[in-house]
DRENVEXFI-14330 format. One record per atom (N, C-alpha, C, CB): residue number from 1; atom name; x, y, z. Coordinates in nm, 2 decimals. Glycine has a CB too. Example, Ala and Ser with C-alpha at 12.3 -4.5 7.8 and 13.67 -1.06 7.14 Angstrom:
BEGIN
[1, N, [1.32, -0.57, 0.78]]
[1, CA, [1.23, -0.45, 0.78]]
[1, C, [1.32, -0.33, 0.78]]
[1, CB, [1.13, -0.45, 0.90]]
[2, N, [1.28, -0.22, 0.71]]
[2, CA, [1.37, -0.11, 0.71]]
[2, C, [1.29, 0.00, 0.79]]
[2, CB, [1.41, -0.06, 0.57]]
This chain:
BEGIN
[1, N, [-6.47, 4.79, 8.99]]
[1, CA, [-6.54, 4.76, 9.15]]
[1, C, [-6.56, 4.89, 9.19]]
[1, CB, [-6.44, 4.67, 9.28]]
[2, N, [-6.66, 4.85, 9.25]]
[2, CA, [-6.77, 4.98, 9.38]]
[2, C, [-6.74, 4.90, 9.49]]
[2, CB, [-6.99, 5.01, 9.37]]
[3, N, [-6.71, 5.02, 9.59]]
[3, CA, [-6.70, 5.02, 9.73]]
[3, C, [-6.82, 5.02, 9.80]]
[3, CB, [-6.64, 5.10, 9.76]]
[4, N, [-6.84, 4.90, 9.90]]
[4, CA, [-7.00, 4.85, 9.90]]
[4, C, [-6.99, 4.93, 10.08]]
[4, CB, [-7.04, 4.62, 9.88]]
[5, N, [-7.07, 5.00, 10.19]]
[5, CA, [-7.06, 5.00, 10.30]]
[5, C, [-7.07, 4.86, 10.36]]
[5, CB, [-7.13, 5.08, 10.34]]
[6, N, [-7.07, 4.92, 10.46]]
[6, CA, [-7.08, 4.77, 10.58]]
[6, C, [-7.24, 4.75, 10.58]]
[6, CB, [-7.02, 4.79, 10.78]]
[7, N, [-7.34, 4.83, 10.59]]
[7, CA, [-7.46, 4.78, 10.59]]
[7, C, [-7.54, 4.72, 10.45]]
[7, CB, [-7.53, 4.89, 10.63]]
[8, N, [-7.46, 4.77, 10.36]]
[8, CA, [-7.52, 4.64, 10.23]]
[8, C, [-7.43, 4.48, 10.21]]
[8, CB, [-7.51, 4.74, 10.05]]
[9, N, [-7.31, 4.48, 10.29]]
[9, CA, [-7.21, 4.34, 10.28]]
[9, C, [-7.25, 4.21, 10.40]]
[9, CB, [-7.04, 4.39, 10.32]]
[10, N, [-7.29, 4.31, 10.54]]
[10, CA, [-7.33, 4.27, 10.63]]
[10, C, [-7.43, 4.24, 10.69]]
[10, CB, [-7.31, 4.30, 10.66]]
[11, N, [-7.54, 4.08, 10.69]]
[11, CA, [-7.67, 4.09, 10.70]]
[11, C, [-7.71, 4.04, 10.84]]
[11, CB, [-7.73, 4.03, 10.59]]
[12, N, [-7.56, 4.00, 10.91]]
[12, CA, [-7.60, 3.90, 11.04]]
[12, C, [-7.64, 3.95, 11.18]]
[12, CB, [-7.48, 3.82, 11.08]]
[13, N, [-7.66, 4.17, 11.20]]
[13, CA, [-7.76, 4.25, 11.33]]
[13, C, [-7.61, 4.28, 11.41]]
[13, CB, [-7.91, 4.12, 11.44]]
[14, N, [-7.49, 4.17, 11.37]]
[14, CA, [-7.35, 4.24, 11.46]]
[14, C, [-7.28, 4.32, 11.45]]
[14, CB, [-7.27, 4.20, 11.48]]
[15, N, [-7.20, 4.38, 11.31]]
[15, CA, [-7.17, 4.48, 11.32]]
[15, C, [-7.27, 4.61, 11.24]]
[15, CB, [-7.06, 4.47, 11.29]]
[16, N, [-7.19, 4.70, 11.27]]
[16, CA, [-7.35, 4.88, 11.31]]
[16, C, [-7.25, 4.98, 11.17]]
[16, CB, [-7.34, 5.04, 11.61]]
[17, N, [-7.31, 4.99, 11.08]]
[17, CA, [-7.27, 5.06, 10.94]]
[17, C, [-7.21, 5.22, 11.04]]
[17, CB, [-7.45, 5.10, 10.79]]
[18, N, [-7.15, 5.28, 11.02]]
[18, CA, [-7.06, 5.43, 11.13]]
[18, C, [-7.16, 5.49, 11.07]]
[18, CB, [-6.87, 5.52, 11.11]]
[19, N, [-7.25, 5.53, 10.94]]
[19, CA, [-7.32, 5.63, 10.87]]
[19, C, [-7.46, 5.65, 10.94]]
[19, CB, [-7.33, 5.60, 10.71]]
[20, N, [-7.52, 5.51, 10.99]]
[20, CA, [-7.64, 5.49, 11.03]]
[20, C, [-7.61, 5.55, 11.20]]
[20, CB, [-7.69, 5.32, 11.00]]
[21, N, [-7.77, 5.59, 11.23]]
[21, CA, [-7.74, 5.53, 11.40]]
[21, C, [-7.76, 5.37, 11.43]]
[21, CB, [-7.86, 5.61, 11.51]]
[22, N, [-7.75, 5.41, 11.60]]
[22, CA, [-7.77, 5.23, 11.60]]
[22, C, [-7.91, 5.22, 11.63]]
[22, CB, [-7.68, 5.12, 11.74]]
[23, N, [-7.93, 5.11, 11.65]]
[23, CA, [-8.08, 5.01, 11.67]]
[23, C, [-8.15, 5.11, 11.78]]
[23, CB, [-8.06, 4.82, 11.76]]
[24, N, [-8.13, 5.13, 11.88]]
[24, CA, [-8.20, 5.15, 11.94]]
[24, C, [-8.27, 5.34, 11.84]]
[24, CB, [-8.11, 5.12, 12.10]]
[25, N, [-8.22, 5.45, 11.75]]
[25, CA, [-8.31, 5.54, 11.68]]
[25, C, [-8.31, 5.46, 11.54]]
[25, CB, [-8.25, 5.69, 11.66]]
[26, N, [-8.32, 5.30, 11.55]]
[26, CA, [-8.33, 5.34, 11.36]]
[26, C, [-8.52, 5.35, 11.33]]
[26, CB, [-8.24, 5.15, 11.22]]
[27, N, [-8.57, 5.27, 11.46]]
[27, CA, [-8.75, 5.32, 11.47]]
[27, C, [-8.75, 5.44, 11.44]]
[27, CB, [-8.83, 5.32, 11.60]]
[28, N, [-8.72, 5.55, 11.52]]
[28, CA, [-8.73, 5.69, 11.52]]
[28, C, [-8.68, 5.76, 11.36]]
[28, CB, [-8.63, 5.74, 11.65]]
[29, N, [-8.58, 5.72, 11.31]]
[29, CA, [-8.57, 5.77, 11.25]]
[29, C, [-8.48, 5.89, 11.21]]
[29, CB, [-8.64, 5.76, 11.26]]
[30, N, [-8.41, 5.92, 11.35]]
[30, CA, [-8.34, 6.10, 11.39]]
[30, C, [-8.22, 6.03, 11.32]]
[30, CB, [-8.31, 6.18, 11.59]]
[31, N, [-8.15, 6.20, 11.28]]
[31, CA, [-8.06, 6.21, 11.23]]
[31, C, [-7.94, 6.20, 11.34]]
[31, CB, [-8.09, 6.33, 11.14]]
[32, N, [-8.02, 6.30, 11.44]]
[32, CA, [-7.99, 6.35, 11.55]]
[32, C, [-8.09, 6.37, 11.70]]
[32, CB, [-7.96, 6.46, 11.51]]
[33, N, [-8.06, 6.23, 11.74]]
[33, CA, [-8.17, 6.21, 11.83]]
[33, C, [-8.14, 6.27, 11.93]]
[33, CB, [-8.21, 6.10, 11.85]]
[34, N, [-8.26, 6.30, 12.06]]
[34, CA, [-8.27, 6.41, 12.16]]
[34, C, [-8.22, 6.33, 12.29]]
[34, CB, [-8.42, 6.48, 12.18]]
[35, N, [-8.15, 6.36, 12.34]]
[35, CA, [-8.06, 6.29, 12.47]]
[35, C, [-8.12, 6.40, 12.58]]
[35, CB, [-7.86, 6.31, 12.46]]
[36, N, [-8.10, 6.32, 12.68]]
[36, CA, [-8.11, 6.37, 12.81]]
[36, C, [-8.01, 6.46, 12.84]]
[36, CB, [-8.10, 6.27, 12.91]]
[37, N, [-7.87, 6.44, 12.80]]
[37, CA, [-7.78, 6.57, 12.79]]
[37, C, [-7.84, 6.68, 12.73]]
[37, CB, [-7.66, 6.55, 12.72]]
[38, N, [-7.87, 6.63, 12.63]]
[38, CA, [-7.88, 6.74, 12.51]]
[38, C, [-8.02, 6.84, 12.61]]
[38, CB, [-7.95, 6.65, 12.30]]
[39, N, [-8.12, 6.75, 12.68]]
[39, CA, [-8.24, 6.84, 12.73]]
[39, C, [-8.18, 6.91, 12.81]]
[39, CB, [-8.37, 6.79, 12.78]]
[40, N, [-8.09, 6.86, 12.89]]
[40, CA, [-8.05, 6.95, 13.02]]
[40, C, [-7.99, 7.04, 13.04]]
[40, CB, [-8.00, 6.91, 13.10]]
[41, N, [-7.90, 7.00, 12.93]]
[41, CA, [-7.76, 7.13, 12.88]]
[41, C, [-7.80, 7.15, 12.74]]
[41, CB, [-7.55, 7.07, 12.90]]
[42, N, [-7.90, 7.25, 12.73]]
[42, CA, [-7.84, 7.31, 12.57]]
[42, C, [-7.80, 7.41, 12.56]]
[42, CB, [-7.91, 7.32, 12.47]]
[43, N, [-7.76, 7.41, 12.39]]
[43, CA, [-7.67, 7.54, 12.39]]
[43, C, [-7.64, 7.69, 12.36]]
[43, CB, [-7.62, 7.51, 12.35]]
[44, N, [-7.55, 7.72, 12.43]]
[44, CA, [-7.56, 7.85, 12.50]]
[44, C, [-7.52, 7.93, 12.29]]
[44, CB, [-7.41, 7.88, 12.68]]
[45, N, [-7.52, 7.93, 12.22]]
[45, CA, [-7.50, 7.99, 12.12]]
[45, C, [-7.57, 8.17, 12.12]]
[45, CB, [-7.55, 7.89, 12.01]]
[46, N, [-7.65, 8.21, 12.14]]
[46, CA, [-7.72, 8.30, 12.12]]
[46, C, [-7.76, 8.37, 12.19]]
[46, CB, [-7.80, 8.28, 12.07]]
[47, N, [-7.69, 8.32, 12.32]]
[47, CA, [-7.70, 8.41, 12.48]]
[47, C, [-7.60, 8.49, 12.51]]
[47, CB, [-7.70, 8.31, 12.62]]
[48, N, [-7.68, 8.59, 12.54]]
[48, CA, [-7.56, 8.76, 12.57]]
[48, C, [-7.51, 8.72, 12.74]]
[48, CB, [-7.68, 9.00, 12.56]]
[49, N, [-7.39, 8.73, 12.75]]
[49, CA, [-7.35, 8.73, 12.86]]
[49, C, [-7.35, 8.83, 12.97]]
[49, CB, [-7.26, 8.71, 12.83]]
[50, N, [-7.42, 8.80, 13.06]]
[50, CA, [-7.47, 8.84, 13.21]]
[50, C, [-7.42, 9.00, 13.25]]
[50, CB, [-7.40, 8.72, 13.34]]
[51, N, [-7.42, 9.07, 13.30]]
[51, CA, [-7.37, 9.19, 13.34]]
[51, C, [-7.27, 9.12, 13.45]]
[51, CB, [-7.49, 9.30, 13.40]]
[52, N, [-7.15, 9.24, 13.46]]
[52, CA, [-7.07, 9.22, 13.62]]
[52, C, [-7.14, 9.24, 13.76]]
[52, CB, [-6.96, 9.33, 13.64]]
[53, N, [-7.14, 9.17, 13.81]]
[53, CA, [-7.19, 9.11, 13.95]]
[53, C, [-7.17, 9.36, 14.04]]
[53, CB, [-7.01, 8.90, 14.04]]
[54, N, [-7.01, 9.35, 13.97]]
[54, CA, [-6.98, 9.50, 14.03]]
[54, C, [-7.03, 9.61, 13.97]]
[54, CB, [-6.85, 9.53, 14.04]]
[55, N, [-7.08, 9.71, 14.03]]
[55, CA, [-7.15, 9.83, 13.97]]
[55, C, [-7.09, 9.89, 13.87]]
[55, CB, [-7.17, 9.92, 14.05]]
[56, N, [-7.12, 9.96, 13.77]]
[56, CA, [-7.06, 10.06, 13.65]]
[56, C, [-6.94, 10.19, 13.76]]
[56, CB, [-7.25, 10.16, 13.55]]
[57, N, [-7.02, 10.24, 13.87]]
[57, CA, [-6.98, 10.38, 13.91]]
[57, C, [-6.85, 10.34, 13.98]]
[57, CB, [-7.09, 10.46, 14.01]]
[58, N, [-6.88, 10.20, 13.99]]
[58, CA, [-6.70, 10.19, 14.06]]
[58, C, [-6.59, 10.13, 14.01]]
[58, CB, [-6.69, 10.12, 14.20]]
[59, N, [-6.60, 10.18, 13.92]]
[59, CA, [-6.51, 10.12, 13.75]]
[59, C, [-6.38, 10.20, 13.86]]
[59, CB, [-6.56, 10.23, 13.51]]
[60, N, [-6.25, 10.12, 13.76]]
[60, CA, [-6.12, 10.17, 13.80]]
[60, C, [-6.09, 10.32, 13.71]]
[60, CB, [-5.99, 10.04, 13.77]]
[61, N, [-6.04, 10.39, 13.76]]
[61, CA, [-5.99, 10.48, 13.66]]
[61, C, [-5.85, 10.46, 13.68]]
[61, CB, [-6.03, 10.63, 13.67]]
[62, N, [-5.81, 10.50, 13.56]]
[62, CA, [-5.62, 10.52, 13.51]]
[62, C, [-5.66, 10.62, 13.51]]
[62, CB, [-5.51, 10.47, 13.36]]
[63, N, [-5.49, 10.68, 13.54]]
[63, CA, [-5.39, 10.81, 13.53]]
[63, C, [-5.53, 10.91, 13.67]]
[63, CB, [-5.37, 10.92, 13.28]]
[64, N, [-5.56, 10.88, 13.76]]
[64, CA, [-5.63, 10.96, 13.87]]
[64, C, [-5.50, 11.08, 13.91]]
[64, CB, [-5.67, 10.83, 14.03]]
[65, N, [-5.43, 10.99, 13.95]]
[65, CA, [-5.31, 11.18, 13.97]]
[65, C, [-5.21, 11.10, 13.99]]
[65, CB, [-5.34, 11.33, 14.13]]
[66, N, [-5.08, 11.16, 14.04]]
[66, CA, [-4.99, 11.04, 14.08]]
[66, C, [-5.01, 10.99, 14.26]]
[66, CB, [-4.81, 11.10, 14.05]]
[67, N, [-4.95, 10.87, 14.26]]
[67, CA, [-4.89, 10.83, 14.37]]
[67, C, [-4.82, 10.89, 14.47]]
[67, CB, [-4.83, 10.76, 14.35]]
[68, N, [-4.86, 10.87, 14.60]]
[68, CA, [-4.75, 10.92, 14.69]]
[68, C, [-4.58, 10.88, 14.69]]
[68, CB, [-4.79, 10.88, 14.82]]
[69, N, [-4.53, 10.90, 14.77]]
[69, CA, [-4.40, 10.89, 14.79]]
[69, C, [-4.37, 10.73, 14.82]]
[69, CB, [-4.37, 10.99, 14.90]]
[70, N, [-4.45, 10.69, 14.85]]
[70, CA, [-4.41, 10.51, 14.94]]
[70, C, [-4.43, 10.43, 14.80]]
[70, CB, [-4.57, 10.43, 15.11]]
[71, N, [-4.29, 10.39, 14.84]]
[71, CA, [-4.30, 10.26, 14.79]]
[71, C, [-4.38, 10.15, 14.82]]
[71, CB, [-4.21, 10.23, 14.80]]
[72, N, [-4.43, 10.06, 14.71]]
[72, CA, [-4.48, 9.92, 14.76]]
[72, C, [-4.42, 9.85, 14.86]]
[72, CB, [-4.48, 9.84, 14.65]]
[73, N, [-4.30, 9.87, 14.85]]
[73, CA, [-4.21, 9.81, 14.97]]
[73, C, [-4.12, 9.85, 15.04]]
[73, CB, [-4.16, 9.74, 14.94]]
[74, N, [-4.11, 9.85, 15.16]]
[74, CA, [-4.01, 9.97, 15.25]]
[74, C, [-3.83, 9.91, 15.22]]
[74, CB, [-4.05, 9.96, 15.49]]
[75, N, [-3.76, 10.00, 15.14]]
[75, CA, [-3.63, 10.01, 15.10]]
[75, C, [-3.52, 10.04, 15.23]]
[75, CB, [-3.63, 10.12, 15.00]]
[76, N, [-3.39, 9.96, 15.27]]
[76, CA, [-3.36, 10.01, 15.31]]
[76, C, [-3.20, 10.03, 15.27]]
[76, CB, [-3.42, 9.97, 15.40]]
[77, N, [-3.14, 10.11, 15.31]]
[77, CA, [-3.00, 10.06, 15.28]]
[77, C, [-2.91, 10.00, 15.35]]
[77, CB, [-2.94, 10.15, 15.24]]
[78, N, [-2.89, 9.87, 15.30]]
[78, CA, [-2.78, 9.77, 15.33]]
[78, C, [-2.67, 9.76, 15.34]]
[78, CB, [-2.76, 9.70, 15.27]]
[79, N, [-2.67, 9.75, 15.46]]
[79, CA, [-2.48, 9.73, 15.51]]
[79, C, [-2.44, 9.66, 15.47]]
[79, CB, [-2.42, 9.69, 15.63]]
[80, N, [-2.36, 9.74, 15.34]]
[80, CA, [-2.25, 9.61, 15.23]]
[80, C, [-2.11, 9.62, 15.41]]
[80, CB, [-2.13, 9.74, 14.95]]
[81, N, [-2.07, 9.46, 15.40]]
[81, CA, [-1.97, 9.40, 15.46]]
[81, C, [-1.90, 9.35, 15.40]]
[81, CB, [-2.00, 9.35, 15.53]]
[82, N, [-1.78, 9.45, 15.35]]
[82, CA, [-1.64, 9.34, 15.28]]
[82, C, [-1.60, 9.22, 15.38]]
[82, CB, [-1.47, 9.44, 15.26]]
[83, N, [-1.58, 9.11, 15.30]]
[83, CA, [-1.50, 8.97, 15.39]]
[83, C, [-1.38, 9.07, 15.37]]
[83, CB, [-1.48, 8.78, 15.30]]
[84, N, [-1.31, 9.01, 15.52]]
[84, CA, [-1.23, 8.97, 15.50]]
[84, C, [-1.13, 8.89, 15.41]]
[84, CB, [-1.24, 8.96, 15.56]]
[85, N, [-0.99, 8.93, 15.41]]
[85, CA, [-0.89, 8.86, 15.33]]
[85, C, [-0.84, 8.69, 15.40]]
[85, CB, [-0.74, 8.97, 15.33]]
[86, N, [-0.87, 8.63, 15.35]]
[86, CA, [-0.77, 8.54, 15.41]]
[86, C, [-0.66, 8.47, 15.41]]
[86, CB, [-0.79, 8.48, 15.44]]
[87, N, [-0.61, 8.47, 15.54]]
[87, CA, [-0.52, 8.48, 15.56]]
[87, C, [-0.45, 8.30, 15.68]]
[87, CB, [-0.52, 8.65, 15.59]]
[88, N, [-0.38, 8.28, 15.63]]
[88, CA, [-0.40, 8.12, 15.64]]
[88, C, [-0.29, 8.10, 15.79]]
[88, CB, [-0.33, 8.03, 15.48]]
[89, N, [-0.34, 8.05, 15.90]]
[89, CA, [-0.24, 8.00, 16.03]]
[89, C, [-0.07, 8.03, 15.96]]
[89, CB, [-0.28, 7.80, 16.07]]
[90, N, [-0.01, 8.03, 16.03]]
[90, CA, [0.17, 8.02, 15.97]]
[90, C, [0.20, 7.91, 16.15]]
[90, CB, [0.30, 8.26, 15.95]]
[91, N, [0.20, 7.83, 16.13]]
[91, CA, [0.23, 7.70, 16.22]]
[91, C, [0.35, 7.62, 16.11]]
[91, CB, [0.07, 7.59, 16.24]]
[92, N, [0.46, 7.60, 16.24]]
[92, CA, [0.57, 7.53, 16.17]]
[92, C, [0.47, 7.34, 16.13]]
[92, CB, [0.75, 7.53, 16.32]]
[93, N, [0.50, 7.28, 15.99]]
[93, CA, [0.49, 7.17, 15.98]]
[93, C, [0.59, 7.08, 15.95]]
[93, CB, [0.41, 7.16, 15.90]]
[94, N, [0.59, 6.96, 15.97]]
[94, CA, [0.68, 6.88, 15.97]]
[94, C, [0.59, 6.78, 15.90]]
[94, CB, [0.75, 6.85, 16.10]]
[95, N, [0.67, 6.76, 15.77]]
[95, CA, [0.63, 6.71, 15.67]]
[95, C, [0.63, 6.55, 15.71]]
[95, CB, [0.71, 6.77, 15.56]]
[96, N, [0.60, 6.52, 15.81]]
[96, CA, [0.66, 6.30, 15.84]]
[96, C, [0.50, 6.29, 15.82]]
[96, CB, [0.75, 6.21, 16.08]]
[97, N, [0.50, 6.15, 15.83]]
[97, CA, [0.39, 6.11, 15.77]]
[97, C, [0.34, 6.03, 15.93]]
[97, CB, [0.42, 6.02, 15.62]]
[98, N, [0.19, 6.08, 15.93]]
[98, CA, [0.14, 6.05, 16.08]]
[98, C, [0.01, 5.89, 16.04]]
[98, CB, [0.04, 6.23, 16.16]]
[99, N, [0.11, 5.82, 15.99]]
[99, CA, [0.00, 5.65, 15.94]]
[99, C, [0.03, 5.57, 16.00]]
[99, CB, [0.00, 5.58, 15.79]]
[100, N, [0.12, 5.55, 16.08]]
[100, CA, [0.15, 5.50, 16.21]]
[100, C, [0.05, 5.50, 16.35]]
[100, CB, [0.25, 5.57, 16.24]]
[101, N, [0.01, 5.69, 16.35]]
[101, CA, [-0.04, 5.73, 16.49]]
[101, C, [-0.18, 5.63, 16.48]]
[101, CB, [-0.05, 5.92, 16.52]]
[102, N, [-0.21, 5.69, 16.35]]
[102, CA, [-0.38, 5.61, 16.31]]
[102, C, [-0.40, 5.51, 16.32]]
[102, CB, [-0.45, 5.61, 16.20]]
[103, N, [-0.27, 5.46, 16.23]]
[103, CA, [-0.32, 5.32, 16.18]]
[103, C, [-0.23, 5.19, 16.31]]
[103, CB, [-0.25, 5.30, 15.99]]
[104, N, [-0.27, 5.18, 16.39]]
[104, CA, [-0.13, 5.11, 16.49]]
[104, C, [-0.20, 4.93, 16.45]]
[104, CB, [-0.13, 5.16, 16.74]]
[105, N, [-0.09, 4.84, 16.48]]
[105, CA, [-0.10, 4.69, 16.42]]
[105, C, [-0.14, 4.63, 16.55]]
[105, CB, [0.05, 4.63, 16.35]]
[106, N, [-0.22, 4.61, 16.53]]
[106, CA, [-0.27, 4.49, 16.66]]
[106, C, [-0.23, 4.37, 16.69]]
[106, CB, [-0.41, 4.46, 16.66]]
[107, N, [-0.22, 4.25, 16.76]]
[107, CA, [-0.19, 4.15, 16.71]]
[107, C, [-0.32, 4.04, 16.69]]
[107, CB, [-0.08, 4.12, 16.78]]
[108, N, [-0.29, 3.93, 16.65]]
[108, CA, [-0.38, 3.90, 16.53]]
[108, C, [-0.36, 3.73, 16.64]]
[108, CB, [-0.30, 3.94, 16.31]]
[109, N, [-0.50, 3.69, 16.65]]
[109, CA, [-0.49, 3.56, 16.68]]
[109, C, [-0.58, 3.47, 16.62]]
[109, CB, [-0.51, 3.55, 16.82]]
[110, N, [-0.53, 3.35, 16.59]]
[110, CA, [-0.60, 3.29, 16.49]]
[110, C, [-0.79, 3.26, 16.54]]
[110, CB, [-0.49, 3.15, 16.45]]
[111, N, [-0.79, 3.26, 16.34]]
[111, CA, [-1.00, 3.21, 16.42]]
[111, C, [-1.05, 3.12, 16.47]]
[111, CB, [-1.13, 3.19, 16.36]]
[112, N, [-1.13, 3.06, 16.55]]
[112, CA, [-1.15, 2.91, 16.60]]
[112, C, [-1.27, 2.89, 16.47]]
[112, CB, [-1.20, 2.89, 16.80]]
[113, N, [-1.25, 2.73, 16.47]]
[113, CA, [-1.25, 2.72, 16.34]]
[113, C, [-1.40, 2.61, 16.39]]
[113, CB, [-1.08, 2.67, 16.25]]
[114, N, [-1.47, 2.62, 16.29]]
[114, CA, [-1.60, 2.60, 16.31]]
[114, C, [-1.67, 2.46, 16.30]]
[114, CB, [-1.66, 2.67, 16.24]]
[115, N, [-1.58, 2.38, 16.28]]
[115, CA, [-1.61, 2.21, 16.27]]
[115, C, [-1.54, 2.20, 16.46]]
[115, CB, [-1.49, 2.11, 16.09]]
[116, N, [-1.64, 2.04, 16.46]]
[116, CA, [-1.59, 1.99, 16.64]]
[116, C, [-1.45, 1.91, 16.54]]
[116, CB, [-1.76, 1.82, 16.78]]
[117, N, [-1.30, 1.93, 16.60]]
[117, CA, [-1.21, 1.89, 16.54]]
[117, C, [-1.21, 1.68, 16.54]]
[117, CB, [-1.08, 1.98, 16.61]]
[118, N, [-1.30, 1.65, 16.65]]
[118, CA, [-1.27, 1.50, 16.61]]
[118, C, [-1.49, 1.46, 16.61]]
[118, CB, [-1.11, 1.39, 16.79]]
[119, N, [-1.48, 1.39, 16.57]]
[119, CA, [-1.60, 1.38, 16.52]]
[119, C, [-1.62, 1.20, 16.62]]
[119, CB, [-1.61, 1.40, 16.30]]
[120, N, [-1.70, 1.16, 16.70]]
[120, CA, [-1.75, 1.02, 16.69]]
[120, C, [-1.80, 0.97, 16.64]]
[120, CB, [-1.79, 0.97, 16.74]]
[121, N, [-1.80, 0.82, 16.64]]
[121, CA, [-1.86, 0.75, 16.54]]
[121, C, [-1.99, 0.72, 16.63]]
[121, CB, [-1.77, 0.63, 16.48]]
[122, N, [-2.11, 0.76, 16.60]]
[122, CA, [-2.28, 0.66, 16.63]]
[122, C, [-2.25, 0.55, 16.66]]
[122, CB, [-2.41, 0.63, 16.50]]
[123, N, [-2.29, 0.51, 16.73]]
[123, CA, [-2.31, 0.34, 16.76]]
[123, C, [-2.47, 0.27, 16.68]]
[123, CB, [-2.32, 0.31, 16.96]]
[124, N, [-2.45, 0.19, 16.59]]
[124, CA, [-2.55, 0.16, 16.50]]
[124, C, [-2.62, 0.08, 16.61]]
[124, CB, [-2.51, 0.08, 16.34]]
[125, N, [-2.67, 0.11, 16.70]]
[125, CA, [-2.78, 0.06, 16.78]]
[125, C, [-2.92, 0.08, 16.76]]
[125, CB, [-2.76, 0.10, 16.89]]
[126, N, [-3.05, 0.04, 16.79]]
[126, CA, [-3.22, 0.06, 16.77]]
[126, C, [-3.23, 0.17, 16.85]]
[126, CB, [-3.33, -0.07, 16.83]]
[127, N, [-3.29, 0.28, 16.78]]
[127, CA, [-3.36, 0.39, 16.93]]
[127, C, [-3.43, 0.38, 16.96]]
[127, CB, [-3.38, 0.50, 16.95]]
[128, N, [-3.51, 0.44, 17.10]]
[128, CA, [-3.62, 0.40, 17.14]]
[128, C, [-3.72, 0.55, 17.10]]
[128, CB, [-3.61, 0.34, 17.30]]
[129, N, [-3.66, 0.64, 17.02]]
[129, CA, [-3.71, 0.76, 16.97]]
[129, C, [-3.85, 0.76, 16.91]]
[129, CB, [-3.63, 0.80, 16.87]]
[130, N, [-3.95, 0.83, 16.89]]
[130, CA, [-4.03, 0.81, 16.75]]
[130, C, [-3.98, 0.90, 16.69]]
[130, CB, [-4.18, 0.82, 16.73]]
[131, N, [-3.99, 0.91, 16.56]]
[131, CA, [-3.97, 1.01, 16.40]]
[131, C, [-4.01, 1.13, 16.48]]
[131, CB, [-4.11, 0.97, 16.21]]
[132, N, [-4.00, 1.22, 16.44]]
[132, CA, [-4.04, 1.36, 16.43]]
[132, C, [-4.18, 1.32, 16.40]]
[132, CB, [-3.97, 1.47, 16.33]]
[133, N, [-4.22, 1.31, 16.26]]
[133, CA, [-4.28, 1.36, 16.16]]
[133, C, [-4.44, 1.23, 16.23]]
[133, CB, [-4.18, 1.33, 15.97]]
[134, N, [-4.38, 1.15, 16.27]]
[134, CA, [-4.49, 1.10, 16.38]]
[134, C, [-4.53, 1.18, 16.51]]
[134, CB, [-4.45, 0.98, 16.43]]
[135, N, [-4.45, 1.20, 16.57]]
[135, CA, [-4.52, 1.31, 16.68]]
[135, C, [-4.57, 1.46, 16.67]]
[135, CB, [-4.43, 1.33, 16.76]]
[136, N, [-4.55, 1.48, 16.49]]
[136, CA, [-4.64, 1.62, 16.53]]
[136, C, [-4.73, 1.58, 16.46]]
[136, CB, [-4.60, 1.79, 16.51]]
[137, N, [-4.76, 1.46, 16.41]]
[137, CA, [-4.93, 1.39, 16.33]]
[137, C, [-4.94, 1.31, 16.43]]
[137, CB, [-4.93, 1.30, 16.16]]
[138, N, [-5.00, 1.36, 16.48]]
[138, CA, [-5.13, 1.23, 16.62]]
[138, C, [-5.24, 1.20, 16.54]]
[138, CB, [-5.22, 1.32, 16.80]]
[139, N, [-5.25, 1.10, 16.52]]
[139, CA, [-5.42, 1.02, 16.49]]
[139, C, [-5.52, 1.03, 16.59]]
[139, CB, [-5.41, 0.84, 16.48]]
[140, N, [-5.61, 1.01, 16.55]]
[140, CA, [-5.67, 0.95, 16.66]]
[140, C, [-5.79, 0.89, 16.63]]
[140, CB, [-5.69, 1.04, 16.75]]
């Protein structure tokens, strides 16, 4: 069994062969078609890089001589201060609890009921009012 390429199998025109160029370049028969990008930006393989902007006269010369005694940063002798030893305060402590001083007991009152205690029965008479849906929607 031989392997067939997609262009040999399909003739509908919807599928493209990965080995061939697209339909735009079929008439030109170019393997590497010129594009706008390749025209504007040519390849720079054999171009010699330009010289540096600075002239060669002002090049940095290494090991010109000893630098002065000045350091790049000012150094000062820091005053080293030894911290004093911790000495806890000598206070007479009685090991009794302070719970009752911090959390006093307050008198409690019963909570108010949310529902009314007695429910009055509504009289079954005819009401003379309009329902809310009829009041909100007024017909012209």
